[in-house]
C-alpha positions as CSV (number, residue, x, y, z in Angstrom):
1,M,0.0,0.0,0.0
2,H,1.5,3.3,-1.2
3,D,-0.5,5.4,1.3
4,P,-0.4,3.6,4.7
5,D,-1.8,6.6,6.6
6,R,-5.1,6.7,4.7
7,F,-5.2,2.9,4.4
8,L,-5.1,2.7,8.2
9,C,-7.8,5.4,8.5
10,S,-10.0,3.6,6.0
11,L,-10.0,0.4,8.1
12,F,-12.3,2.3,10.5
13,A,-15.0,2.6,7.9
14,P,-18.0,0.3,8.0
15,P,-17.0,-3.0,6.3
16,E,-19.3,-2.5,3.3
17,R,-17.7,0.9,2.6
18,R,-14.1,-0.1,2.8
19,E,-13.5,-1.2,-0.7
20,A,-14.8,2.2,-2.0
21,L,-12.4,4.0,0.3
22,F,-9.5,1.7,-0.7
23,A,-10.3,2.7,-4.4
24,L,-10.3,6.3,-3.3
25,V,-6.9,5.9,-1.6
26,A,-5.5,4.4,-4.7
27,L,-6.9,7.1,-7.0
28,N,-5.4,9.8,-4.7
29,H,-2.0,8.1,-4.9
30,E,-2.1,8.0,-8.7
31,L,-3.1,11.7,-8.9
32,A,-0.4,12.7,-6.4
33,R,2.3,11.0,-8.4
34,A,1.1,12.4,-11.8
35,R,3.7,15.2,-11.8
36,E,6.4,13.1,-10.0
37,A,6.2,10.3,-12.5
38,A,6.0,12.6,-15.6
39,S,9.0,13.8,-17.5
40,N,7.5,17.3,-17.9
41,P,4.4,19.4,-17.0
42,V,2.5,18.5,-20.2
43,A,2.9,14.8,-19.5
44,A,1.6,15.3,-16.0
45,L,-1.5,17.0,-17.4
46,I,-2.0,14.1,-19.8
47,R,-1.9,11.7,-16.9
48,L,-4.5,13.7,-15.0
49,Q,-6.7,13.9,-18.1
50,W,-6.5,10.1,-18.3
51,W,-7.9,9.8,-14.8
52,R,-10.5,12.4,-15.6
53,E,-11.7,10.3,-18.5
54,A,-11.5,7.1,-16.5
55,I,-13.9,8.6,-14.0
56,E,-16.2,10.0,-16.7
57,D,-16.2,6.6,-18.4
58,A,-17.4,4.9,-15.2
59,A,-20.1,7.6,-14.7
60,A,-21.3,7.1,-18.3
61,G,-21.5,3.3,-18.0
62,R,-18.6,2.7,-20.4
63,P,-16.3,-0.3,-19.9
64,P,-13.5,0.1,-17.3
65,R,-10.0,0.9,-18.4
66,R,-7.3,-1.8,-18.1
67,H,-5.5,-0.6,-15.0
68,E,-5.1,-2.0,-11.6
69,V,-6.6,1.1,-10.0
70,A,-9.0,2.1,-12.7
71,A,-10.9,-1.2,-12.4
72,P,-11.9,-1.1,-8.7
73,L,-12.5,2.7,-9.1
74,H,-14.8,2.0,-12.0
75,A,-16.7,-0.6,-9.9
76,A,-17.1,1.8,-6.9
77,I,-18.4,4.6,-9.2
78,A,-20.8,2.2,-11.0
79,D,-22.1,1.0,-7.6
80,G,-22.8,4.6,-6.6
81,A,-20.3,4.3,-3.7
82,L,-18.2,7.3,-4.8
83,D,-19.3,10.8,-5.8
84,V,-18.3,11.6,-9.3
85,A,-18.1,15.4,-8.9
86,A,-15.9,15.0,-5.8
87,L,-13.5,12.7,-7.8
88,L,-13.3,15.1,-10.7
89,A,-12.6,18.0,-8.3
90,M,-9.7,16.0,-6.9
91,V,-8.3,15.6,-10.4
92,E,-8.7,19.3,-11.1
93,A,-7.0,20.3,-7.9
94,R,-3.8,18.6,-8.9
95,E,-3.4,20.6,-12.1
96,I,-1.5,23.4,-10.3
97,E,1.3,21.0,-9.5
98,A,2.0,20.8,-13.2
99,E,2.7,24.6,-13.5
100,E,6.4,25.2,-13.9
101,E,6.3,28.4,-11.8
102,G,4.8,26.6,-8.9
103,I,2.1,27.9,-6.5
104,A,2.0,31.6,-6.5
105,T,0.1,32.7,-3.4
106,E,-0.9,31.5,0.0
107,Q,-4.5,31.6,-1.2
108,D,-3.7,29.3,-4.0
109,F,-1.8,27.1,-1.6
110,V,-4.8,26.8,0.7
111,A,-7.1,26.0,-2.3
112,W,-4.6,23.3,-3.4
113,L,-4.6,21.8,0.1
114,R,-8.4,21.9,0.3
115,G,-8.8,20.4,-3.1
116,T,-6.2,17.6,-2.8
117,A,-5.9,16.2,0.7
118,G,-9.0,18.0,1.7
119,G,-10.7,16.6,-1.4
120,W,-9.9,13.1,-0.3
121,S,-11.5,13.6,3.1
122,A,-14.6,15.2,1.6
123,A,-15.0,12.5,-1.0
124,A,-14.4,9.8,1.7
125,G,-17.0,11.4,3.9
126,L,-19.6,11.5,1.1
127,A,-18.9,7.8,0.4
128,L,-19.6,7.1,4.1
129,G,-22.9,9.0,4.0
130,A,-21.9,12.5,5.2
131,T,-24.0,15.4,4.2
132,V,-22.5,18.1,1.9
133,E,-22.2,20.4,4.9
134,R,-20.4,17.7,7.0
135,A,-18.1,16.9,4.0
136,E,-16.9,20.5,4.1
137,V,-15.9,20.0,7.8
138,L,-14.0,16.9,6.7
139,R,-12.4,18.9,3.9
140,A,-10.9,21.3,6.4
141,L,-9.5,18.4,8.5
142,G,-8.1,16.8,5.5
143,A,-6.4,20.0,4.4
144,A,-4.5,20.1,7.7
145,Y,-3.2,16.7,6.9
146,G,-2.2,17.9,3.4
147,L,-0.3,20.9,4.9
148,A,1.6,18.6,7.2
149,G,2.4,16.4,4.2
150,A,3.6,19.3,2.1
151,L,5.8,20.6,5.0
152,R,7.4,17.3,5.9
153,S,8.1,16.7,2.2
154,V,10.0,19.9,1.4
155,A,13.3,18.0,1.2
156,A,11.8,15.2,-0.9
157,H,10.2,17.6,-3.3
158,A,13.5,19.5,-3.6
159,G,15.2,16.3,-4.6
160,Q,12.7,16.1,-7.4
161,G,13.5,19.7,-8.4
162,R,10.2,20.9,-7.1
163,C,8.9,23.4,-4.5
164,L,5.3,23.5,-3.5
165,L,5.4,26.2,-0.9
166,P,3.7,29.4,-2.0
167,R,6.0,31.9,-3.6
168,D,4.6,34.9,-1.7
169,R,5.4,33.3,1.6
170,L,8.8,32.3,0.3
171,A,9.5,35.9,-0.7
172,A,8.3,37.2,2.7
173,A,10.8,34.9,4.3
174,G,13.6,36.1,2.0
175,L,13.6,32.9,0.0
176,Q,13.2,31.9,-3.6
177,A,12.0,28.5,-4.9
178,E,15.2,27.8,-6.8
179,A,17.3,28.4,-3.8
180,L,15.1,26.3,-1.6
181,V,15.4,23.4,-4.1
182,A,19.2,23.7,-3.9
183,A,19.2,23.9,-0.1
184,P,15.9,22.7,1.4
185,D,17.1,23.3,5.0
186,S,16.9,27.0,4.3
187,A,13.2,26.8,4.7
188,G,13.3,25.6,8.3
189,A,11.9,28.8,9.8
190,L,9.2,29.1,7.2
191,V,8.2,25.5,7.6
192,A,7.9,25.9,11.4
193,A,5.9,29.1,11.0
194,L,3.4,27.5,8.5
195,A,3.1,24.4,10.8
196,G,2.3,26.6,13.7
197,E,-0.4,28.4,11.8
198,G,-1.8,25.2,10.6
199,L,-1.8,23.7,14.1
200,E,-3.7,26.7,15.4
201,A,-6.2,26.5,12.6
202,L,-6.7,22.8,13.3
203,R,-7.3,23.5,17.0
204,G,-10.1,25.9,16.1
205,A,-11.6,23.7,13.4
206,R,-14.8,21.7,14.0
207,R,-14.1,18.1,14.7
208,D,-17.5,16.9,15.7
209,V,-18.1,14.3,13.1
210,P,-20.5,11.3,13.3
211,R,-18.9,8.0,14.1
212,A,-20.1,6.6,10.8
213,V,-17.7,9.0,8.9
214,I,-14.8,8.9,11.4
215,A,-12.5,7.2,8.9
216,A,-12.6,10.3,6.7
217,A,-11.6,12.5,9.7
218,L,-8.8,10.4,11.1
219,P,-6.0,11.9,9.0
220,A,-6.4,15.0,11.2
221,V,-5.0,12.9,14.1
222,L,-1.8,12.5,12.2
223,A,-1.9,16.1,11.1
224,R,-2.0,17.4,14.7
225,R,1.0,15.2,15.7
226,D,3.0,16.2,12.6
227,L,2.3,19.9,12.7
228,A,3.2,20.0,16.4
229,R,6.6,18.4,15.6
230,L,7.2,20.6,12.6
231,A,6.3,23.8,14.5
232,Q,9.1,22.9,16.9
233,G,11.6,22.3,14.2
234,R,11.6,18.5,14.7
235,P,11.4,16.0,11.9
236,V,8.5,13.6,11.3
237,A,9.5,10.0,11.5
238,V,9.2,8.0,8.2
239,P,7.9,5.4,8.3
240,R,5.6,6.2,11.2
241,G,6.2,4.7,14.6
242,A,3.9,2.7,16.7
243,A,2.8,5.7,18.7
244,A,1.3,7.5,15.7
245,R,-0.5,4.4,14.5
246,L,-1.8,3.9,18.0
247,A,-3.1,7.5,18.2
248,V,-5.1,6.9,15.0
249,M,-6.5,3.6,16.3
250,I,-7.5,5.1,19.6
251,A,-9.3,8.0,17.9
252,G,-11.0,5.5,15.5
253,W,-12.2,3.3,18.4
254,R,-13.4,6.3,20.4
255,G,-15.1,7.8,17.3
256,R,-13.7,11.3,17.7
257,V,-10.7,13.3,16.6
């Protein structure tokens, strides 16, 4: 499993809903690696378009595409277990990653987080029976997990020649994307500041979600732990230790994040 965090969270979904969430986890992984696996931005957009069409094929009742992820995704869509509009929004949110100049503003950065990691939590919530209003609560919780992921991956992205931090916040910190790619440690203070802001926002966010949709909210448990460490300038362990997994399991059993 390429996304052990969300896979673990999905185990707390009702048994009859887990396969749909597993398909959603797999789709999100494919979308997240579209730019990483592509040789150039245009190729990344072509990959995203392929997934957009795969989703539309399933919605229109056309045969599934021959792909290990597309087939179960097609089945989940055909069964009505996944919301097509939510899936297409996840695809669209990834397009900014293919822009060579990166993410321009903090507003764009927040929209990206809400559409990608937040989009997964919202789509998962809808699959679990959440109302549209409740799905937006889940979106905010998922975005916090996305922020933690972006911040803990600064060095990994730099190794790929990429920087996903917003250029306006970089400039305010006296940094440039190119310099950060060359020396990712130079972003330490900015990473800590963004983590602190994200942690404060998460503390003030609504976390009262019904037990039935708790699986979609559980990434916030990991976000809280990760952002707290990053705000203190401490690294996040990869792979995760037993304490992090236990925190998710306890929250899942208790039905609250």
